[in-house]
Structure formats: C-alpha cells, structure tokens
VOGU-3710 file (C-alpha; in Angstrom, 3 decimals, decimal comma):
1> mtdlsldkns> -1,860/8,669/3,388  0,153/7,379/6,323  -0,562/9,073/9,640  2,417/10,994/10,980  1,738/9,999/14,579  3,473/9,381/17,861  5,828/6,450/18,015  6,778/5,707/21,628  10,510/5,221/21,871  11,542/2,672/24,469
11> nlgtnqtpai> 15,275/3,028/23,801  15,743/6,658/24,733  17,638/5,899/27,924  15,996/8,970/29,446  12,690/10,007/30,964  12,512/12,999/28,644  9,863/13,004/25,957  11,577/13,862/22,659  10,680/17,295/21,369  10,438/15,549/18,032
21> siegvsynyg> 10,682/11,899/17,056  10,919/10,823/13,420  10,745/7,174/12,406  11,087/5,711/8,924  9,960/8,806/7,025  10,159/8,717/3,217  8,843/11,148/0,637  8,715/11,225/-3,161  8,346/14,032/-5,703  6,845/11,949/-8,449
31> krlalddvsf> 9,459/9,301/-9,203  12,253/11,122/-7,348  12,891/9,917/-3,820  13,556/13,030/-1,706  13,674/11,318/1,708  14,566/7,678/2,253  13,699/6,025/5,583  14,765/8,964/7,782  14,768/8,384/11,552  16,111/10,507/14,431
41> qvlpgqftal> 15,119/12,344/17,614  15,748/15,764/19,136  15,543/16,052/22,927  14,681/19,151/24,992  17,661/21,486/25,252  19,437/19,824/22,344  20,744/21,816/19,378  20,586/19,487/16,382  22,248/20,610/13,164  20,873/18,930/10,055
51> lgangagkst> 23,754/19,233/7,623  23,528/18,566/3,923  24,211/20,052/0,517  21,444/21,789/-1,416  18,956/19,156/-2,525  19,800/16,729/0,281  16,196/16,780/1,543  16,431/19,200/4,474  13,606/21,523/3,413  11,395/18,591/2,445
61> llslitrlfd> 11,750/17,164/5,939  10,810/20,476/7,568  7,801/20,747/5,265  6,609/17,360/6,524  7,160/18,290/10,157  5,184/21,517/9,770  2,454/19,802/7,709  3,030/21,875/4,596  3,315/18,428/3,031  0,989/15,789/4,422
71> tangtisidg> 1,847/12,632/2,518  4,683/10,436/3,702  5,619/6,984/4,849  6,649/6,813/8,479  5,779/8,476/11,773  6,443/11,931/13,233  5,553/13,094/16,745  5,990/16,509/18,359  6,354/16,583/22,136  4,613/13,227/22,360
81> ksfashgska> 1,473/14,303/20,483  0,090/12,826/17,289  -1,740/14,679/14,546  -4,299/11,889/14,469  -5,386/12,412/18,072  -4,617/16,126/18,533  -5,104/17,620/15,061  -3,570/21,050/14,564  -3,051/21,352/18,341  -0,064/19,013/17,913
91> laplgvvfqq> 1,754/21,941/16,281  1,280/24,181/19,337  4,781/23,523/20,818  6,400/24,426/17,489  8,163/27,613/16,388  9,284/27,873/12,758  11,549/30,080/10,664  11,379/29,221/6,972  13,870/30,241/4,285  11,386/32,605/2,653
101> ttldldlsvr> 10,148/35,574/4,668  6,486/35,574/5,720  6,331/39,004/7,355  3,873/41,701/6,293  6,133/44,243/4,621  3,777/47,183/5,182  3,451/46,698/8,941  6,024/47,690/11,521  8,083/45,198/13,472  5,853/45,730/16,501
111> qnlryfarlr> 2,648/45,312/14,487  3,865/42,062/12,926  4,764/40,624/16,303  1,589/41,799/18,021  -0,498/40,211/15,270  1,254/36,879/15,742  0,892/37,157/19,528  -2,868/37,636/19,144  -3,074/34,555/16,927  -1,349/32,634/19,719
121> glpsslanqr> -3,752/34,022/22,321  -1,161/35,975/24,316  -2,497/38,811/26,522  -1,355/42,253/25,354  0,809/42,943/28,402  2,583/39,608/28,111  2,999/40,035/24,366  4,594/43,451/24,818  6,970/42,070/27,424  8,074/39,190/25,220
131> ieetlsalem> 8,397/41,423/22,150  10,818/43,641/24,049  12,752/40,677/25,474  13,134/38,760/22,220  13,989/41,784/20,098  16,509/43,022/22,655  18,238/39,646/22,697  18,563/39,894/18,913  19,774/43,529/18,989  16,596/44,700/17,225
141> yervderird> 14,447/46,521/19,774  15,543/49,969/18,600  13,851/49,157/15,248  10,545/48,029/16,743  8,502/50,804/15,063  10,153/50,607/11,645  8,301/49,052/8,720  9,506/45,627/7,628  9,865/46,990/4,097  12,567/49,378/5,316
151> lngghrrrve> 14,686/46,663/6,953  17,484/44,718/5,283  17,426/40,928/4,980  19,353/40,308/8,169  17,073/42,484/10,276  13,971/40,865/8,776  15,348/37,458/9,684  15,899/38,562/13,286  12,257/39,684/13,445  11,137/36,288/12,161
161> iarsmlhqpk> 13,190/34,533/14,824  11,736/36,824/17,503  8,248/36,031/16,224  8,891/32,289/16,364  9,803/32,580/20,075  6,929/34,724/21,365  4,814/31,746/22,473  7,863/30,054/24,058  7,881/26,914/21,894  9,413/23,657/23,044
171> lllldeptvg> 10,753/22,940/19,557  12,252/25,495/17,173  12,758/24,655/13,495  14,981/26,890/11,383  15,486/26,188/7,686  18,882/27,618/6,649  18,037/30,881/8,462  21,337/32,685/7,839  21,762/32,172/4,090  22,809/35,433/2,439
181> ldihtrrviv> 23,335/37,325/5,699  26,447/39,248/6,731  28,963/37,736/9,138  27,905/39,798/12,175  24,203/39,022/11,727  24,931/35,339/11,246  26,987/35,295/14,450  24,262/37,054/16,460  21,616/34,598/15,258  23,736/31,452/15,702
191> nhihnlaknd> 24,794/32,489/19,211  21,249/33,431/20,208  19,720/30,127/19,115  22,450/28,070/20,764  21,876/30,004/23,992  18,130/29,359/23,789  18,785/25,633/23,639  21,300/25,734/26,481  19,595/28,163/28,843  15,871/27,771/28,102
201> nvavlwtthl> 15,758/24,031/27,348  14,420/24,664/23,844  14,967/21,854/21,355  16,396/23,177/18,086  16,463/21,598/14,643  18,645/23,828/12,463  19,162/22,943/8,802  22,310/24,267/7,183  25,108/23,666/4,717  27,377/26,177/6,504
211> mdeiwdedhl> 29,896/24,356/8,676  30,834/27,280/10,914  27,306/27,371/12,372  27,851/24,008/14,058  29,416/23,923/17,540  31,453/21,130/19,081  28,742/20,223/21,602  25,949/20,006/19,007  24,059/16,937/17,879  24,861/16,500/14,178
221> ivldkgkiie> 22,888/14,697/11,497  24,364/14,427/7,990  21,787/14,043/5,233  22,803/13,086/1,697  20,451/12,371/-1,183  17,572/11,929/1,241  19,323/9,463/3,558  20,895/9,962/6,987  24,516/8,843/6,729  25,745/10,116/10,121
231> dgtvkeilak> 23,941/10,770/13,412  25,774/11,611/16,639  27,551/14,337/18,534  30,040/16,448/16,603  32,892/14,988/18,672  31,757/11,418/17,955  31,513/12,010/14,221  34,887/13,770/14,053  36,546/10,929/15,961  34,852/8,265/13,850
241> ngessvsdaf> 36,076/9,848/10,622  39,511/10,824/11,916  39,007/14,516/11,182  39,502/17,696/13,207  36,836/19,916/11,607  33,205/19,516/10,562  33,966/20,594/6,992  36,691/17,951/6,607  34,484/15,296/8,199  31,564/16,209/5,946
251> esiivqeeer> 33,722/15,933/2,823  35,097/12,597/3,992  31,615/11,255/4,796  30,218/12,265/1,396  33,191/10,736/-0,460  32,780/7,490/1,495  29,071/7,411/0,686  29,693/7,964/-3,018  32,253/5,152/-3,022  29,828/2,860/-1,240
261> lk> 27,121/3,515/-3,843  29,371/2,768/-6,832
//
C-alpha cells in the first residue's frame, strides 16, 4: 500500500498551504482503472468544482481522501499533514457530506448535531451556538426539534451540511450533495457553500455533474474516465474552448477527448 502522505509543493506561487494536495493518484477496481494519475490542489477560500459524468471517478476520489479506501498509488495531504505521521488526526480539518445520508433517523435534528459536536469535543455552549448559526444560515433552525425521519430529502441534506460545519473545518468535501433536490433547496445549498468559501476562507471540493452549480469565479476540474482533462478557472476553460457556458465547454471537452482517444 502506498502512503497517501504530504507532498510539499514548491510551485504554488503562494505562501498558503493547500487545504488539499493530490499528486499522481491512481486507483483500480480489479482490472478497471477508476482513477488515472490524478493531480490537483485546492487552496484556502477556493471553491473547486469537480465536474464529470456518472462513473468519471469523482466518488472514488472522495473515498480515497476520506480514507474509506486506503489503497492507491500517489500522495494526498490535507492541510499539510500526512496520514503516516499524524494518523487519523490528519482528518481533523475535514468536513464531509456524502451522497448517502448518515443521519440517525430516530433522533431530532438537534440531537444529531449535538452528538456529532460531542464526538468533535465541542463544549455544549459552543455547540449550541454553532447549531443555531449553521441551521439558520441554511433556513433550517425552525425544524431543530423535528425527527430526521419526518424531514424530506432536501431538509435532511441541509442538516448534513450543518453537521459538517460544526467544527469549522478548513476543507469541506461534498459529493454531489444536491442530486434529487428541488430547485429552491439546491439554490440555498449552492449559495451557502460558495459564501462559506468566500467569507470564511473554507476550501471546498464539490463534485457534481450539474452545470448550473458552477459559478464563473470557481476553480473547475473536469474528470473523464478517471483522468483530469481540464484544470483551471471557469473563465480560463471557457476561453480556451471558445465557449460561453460551462455546459457547452464540457460537451466540447468530452468530444475532443473522445476524438483524441480514437
């Protein structure tokens, strides 16, 4: 097993330590190559959209970052800390929202969040303050004493996002968090996470295949069949491909890649 450890990056052009740095990461499911030599960085305050069709490798990459999978070629560091030297403590700056819900359905919103806060070692008074702040920002505080079982999918997802922010992580990973949600809920969540990056200096890695979740100022990575085929700002990628929208650019990029592989 290759250690997913810190790789110091001398070419950052900045004194900031990357919230996450990924170098040369590959991963196989048996004989199928799911990730192929993936490398990129996300800096503090940067909203990075990882765009790709279903099966492109987005969820596999997040599983490696969060150590759900622990076998890979390459190196991964989180806020400059390696798993080899820091163990599970290297995950401390991380907040995660997976596709599948992990809330306790029989507990209330407040109980779920308090339980997580205790696991993170937050004092009760501070936990209560942050629960109110995060739920209010997501238009959910009025439901704080309702059971998770009684909430719809969009409201459950807002609770999961609130939970991921209670310990004020430096890096927030969200794996297609708005799939299946209504337009208003999607807008609330997308706006909230972008504002966290901008106003609170939180680094965000947001996987999606929904183009309207990506803003002009975002950092965009296009993943196709396990390989990164574009990496830059949205404006740079649009200009490079001569397109005016992310959806048109994405289609053009994928067509070009398919032609190249013929």
